[in-house]
Each structure stands twice: as C-alpha cells, then as structure tokens.
N, C-alpha and C positions, 0 to 999 in steps of 0.2 A: 818121152824120148829119153834114150839112154844118156846119163850124164857124161859118160866118157866119150861119146861121139863128138866129133868136131862140129863147129857151127855151120860149116858148109854142108856137111852131111845132114844135119838137122833141118836146115833150110830146104835142101833138095827133097828130103823125105816129106815135108809139109806140102810142097808144091806137087810132088808126084801123087800123094794121097788125095789132095784136092782134085786133081785132074782125073784120077782113076775112079773116084766115087761117083762122078757124074758121067762116066763113060758108059755108053750102051754096049751091052754084051752082043757079040756078033750074031748069035742065033735067036735072040729075043729082043723085044722092044723095051725091056726093063733095064735100068742102070745097075751098076754094081751095088750101089747103096740099097736099091730096092730088093736085090737078090740075097742080101745077107740076112741072117736070122735076127729076130728081135733081141736075143741075148747078145749077139755080136754088136748090134747097133748101140745097145745100152753100154756095153763095155767101151766101145769107141767114144761115145759121147762123154762118159764119165772121165775117161783118161785124157781126152782133149781138153776138157774144162780144167782138170787138175794141172795139166802141163802148161797151159797158157798163164796160169797164176804164178808160176815160178820162173818164167822167162825174164831175162834181164838185158836183152839186146833188142834194139829197135827193129832191125831187119827181120829177125826171127819172130818177134811178136806180131809184126805186120803179116808175115806169111801164115802164122797160126790164126790170126784174126780172119784173114781171107778164107782159110780152110773152114773155120767155124761158120762163117756166113754162108759158104757154099753148101755145107751140110744142112744148115737150117733152111736155106732157100730151096734146095733140092727136095727136102722133106715137105716143105709147104706146097711147092708146085706139083708134086707127084701124089699127094694125099688128097682124096676127095673131101675129107673133113678139114683140110688146111690146118694141119697140126702145127702149133706154135711151140717151140722148144723154150718153155718158161725158164729153165735153168740158164739158158744163154742170156735171156733178157735180164734175169737177176744178176748175172755176172757183169753185164754191161753197166747196169745201174750202180753196182758196187764199184766197178772200175772208174766210172766217171766221177765218183765222190772220193776217190783215193788221193792220197798225198803223193803217190808215185806217178810222175809225169808219163812214164811209159804206159801205165795202165789207163790214164786219162786219154792219151793219144789213141791207144788201142780201142777204147770204148767208142770214141768218135769215128774211128775207121769202121768199126763193126756197124754202127748206126748207118753210116754211108752205104754200106753194102746191103743192109737189111731194108733200107728204104726202097730198093728195087723190088724186093719180094713181098714185104709185109707192111707196106705203108698204111693200108686200111686198119690193120691191127694196131700199129703204132699211133695212129691218130687218136685212139682211145686215151692215150697218155699225153695229149697235146699240152696240157698245162705243165706236166713234168718235163717234157721236151723243151718247152720254152724256158723253164727254169734252168735246165742243163745248158742250153745255148747261152743264156744270159751269164751264167757262172763261168763257162769256158771261154766266152768272148772277152771276159775281163781277167782271164788267167794271167799270171805274171810271166809265163813262158810264151814266147812268140810262136813257137811251133804248135802249141796247143791252141792259141788264138787262130792261127791259120787253118788248123784242122777243124776247128769249130765253125769258121766261116764257110769252109767247104761243106760241112754237114748241114748248116743252115741252108745253103744254096741248093743242095740236093733235096732237102726236105721240102723246100718251096717248089 
C-alpha cells in the first residue's frame, strides 16, 4: 500500500480488495480471484505478504490479516488440489514468535480465520499449535492472551 495514503484509505482498500476477490463475476460461476492470471495472483500474494510485515497499526494489520485469510481460504476452497499457501503459514509462524505484539496478535487472528478453511491441514502441526497456544496464553500482554484464548477456542 502506498505510504502516503491515509490510514482510512489503506483500511478501506484492504476491505474492498477482500470483498472483491471473493465476489462472483456476473456472467460466470468463478470469482474474481479465480479469473485473474497466475502472474497476477503471484504479484498480489507477494505484495500482500510484504505489506503486512510493515504495518504498525492494529486496525490495519487486522484488516490485512483478514484479507490474507480470505485469499488463502478462497484458494483452498476453489482448488480441487486444496492448495495451501505455505508462504502465509511461514509468515504466521514467524509472527507468532516475534517480539512485536502486533505481529503476535495478527498471527493469532490469522490462525482463527484459517481454522475455518484448513483445519485438517493445520492438525498436522498439532504439537506446534499447542506450543504456540501455551506460549501466547502466558504472554505478558493481556490482548495477546485474550487472542490466544479465542484461537484455542476456535481450534477446539
């Protein structure tokens, strides 16, 4: 996202993009995400992952986290091979181990969203998830502990 754009514009852009990518085109059964070229998908994924790394406000990082989850979830549901976006999972594991509370909170929020779509895949990492939940439930920040409790509840 453009650094000079205001926070409200960036937030709105994330919400509009999230809603638009899942929207079905009027004359076809496919969504906008399905209709864009592989190069455009790669460009979008790369830039979304890069953007979420530099966000420094809670509201915007939550909106970007929701956008990333919707992109992954949409990819998973619409692909017969059930494509898992490994770069997103790597980002989540990186964020959950970060010293930046916004990143930890964002990772837990992304887990919450992904449990809806790829719980079977995430169950393969059960011991890692339990370690993450243990760590975040004991975090010094109350908001992180609450986000962790919500993630544990959604996982169960």
